[in-house]
C-alpha positions in Angstrom: 13.0 42.2 18.0 9.3 41.1 17.8 8.4 37.3 17.3 6.4 36.1 14.5 2.8 35.0 15.1 2.6 31.4 16.0 0.1 30.9 13.1 3.0 31.4 10.5 5.3 29.4 12.4 2.9 26.3 11.8 3.9 24.1 9.0 1.3 22.4 6.6 1.1 18.7 6.8 0.4 18.6 3.2 3.5 20.4 2.4 5.5 17.4 4.3 3.5 14.8 2.2 3.9 16.5 -1.2 7.9 16.8 -0.6 8.0 13.3 0.4 6.1 12.0 -2.6 8.2 14.5 -4.7 11.3 12.6 -3.2 10.0 9.1 -4.1 9.2 9.9 -7.6 12.6 11.6 -8.1 14.1 8.2 -6.8 11.6 6.3 -8.9 13.1 8.2 -11.9 16.4 7.8 -11.0 16.0 4.0 -10.7 14.3 3.9 -14.0 17.3 5.5 -15.6 20.0 3.6 -13.9 18.0 0.4 -15.1 17.8 1.6 -18.7 21.7 2.9 -18.8 22.8 -0.7 -17.3 20.9 -3.0 -19.5 19.0 -1.2 -22.3 17.8 -4.4 -24.0 16.3 -6.0 -21.1 14.6 -2.8 -20.2 13.0 -2.5 -23.4 11.8 -6.1 -23.3 10.2 -5.3 -19.9 8.3 -2.4 -21.4 7.2 -4.5 -24.2 5.8 -7.0 -21.5 4.4 -4.3 -19.6 1.0 -4.3 -21.1 0.7 -8.0 -20.4 1.7 -7.3 -16.5 -0.8 -4.8 -16.4 -3.5 -6.5 -18.0 -2.9 -9.6 -15.3 -3.3 -7.1 -12.7 -6.4 -5.4 -13.8 -7.7 -9.0 -13.9 -6.6 -10.6 -10.7 -6.6 -7.5 -8.5 -10.3 -7.2 -8.1 -10.4 -10.9 -7.4 -7.6 -10.8 -4.8 -9.2 -7.8 -3.0 -12.7 -9.5 -2.8 -10.7 -12.8 -1.5 -8.7 -10.5 1.0 -12.1 -8.9 2.4 -13.7 -12.2 2.7 -10.8 -13.6 4.5 -10.5 -10.5 6.6 -14.3 -10.8 7.5 -14.1 -14.5 8.3 -10.9 -14.1 10.7 -12.7 -11.0 12.7 -16.1 -12.9 12.9 -14.1 -16.1 14.5 -12.4 -13.8 16.6 -15.7 -12.4 18.0 -16.1 -9.3 16.4 -19.7 -8.4 15.0 -19.1 -4.8 13.9 -16.7 -2.3 13.2 -17.5 -0.3 16.1 -16.5 -3.3 18.1 -13.3 -3.6 16.3 -12.5 0.1 16.9 -13.3 -0.2 20.6 -11.2 -3.3 21.0 -8.1 -1.9 18.8 -8.2 1.8 20.4 -9.7 2.2 23.5 -8.6 -1.4 25.1 -5.1 -1.1 23.1 -5.6 -4.8 21.8 -3.9 -5.2 18.5 -5.4 -8.4 17.7 -7.9 -7.1 15.0 -4.9 -5.1 13.4 -2.6 -8.0 13.4 -5.3 -10.2 11.9 -6.0 -7.5 9.2 -2.3 -7.0 8.2 -1.6 -10.7 8.2 -4.4 -10.9 5.6 -3.5 -8.4 3.6 0.1 -9.9 3.3 -1.3 -13.3 2.4 -3.3 -11.6 -0.3 -0.4 -9.6 -1.6 1.6 -13.0 -1.7 -1.3 -14.7 -3.7 -1.2 -12.0 -6.3 2.5 -12.3 -6.6 1.7 -16.1 -7.4 -0.9 -15.3 -10.0 0.9 -12.4 -11.9 3.6 -14.3 -14.1 5.6 -11.9 -16.5 
C-alpha cells in the first residue's frame, strides 16, 4: 500500500472559509423563513421599512466610521503611539494587548453609537 503524496493531503484554507460562509448563509435563510412563517404580517412590515433603515445606515455609516477612526487615532496618540509600526511592535513583538484593547473598545463604542442613531 503506497501513501498519498503530502501535497494532496493538504486542504485549502479557502475551502474551509467557503464552507463556513455557506453554512452561515443557510442559517440566515432558515432564520428568515422561520420568521416569515411565524408572523408573516410583521415580516412584510419590516420588509416595507427596510429601504428606510438602509438609507439611515448609508447616511450614518460613513459618519460613524470617521468618528471611530478619529477616536482610535486620539486614544492611540494618548497612549504614546506615533505610527502604525510602533503599534505593531508593541502588540506583536512585546506581546502587549493595550493597542488592540483600545481599538476594540473604540469599535464597540462606535457600533453602540450607530445603534442609537439608526431608528426603524
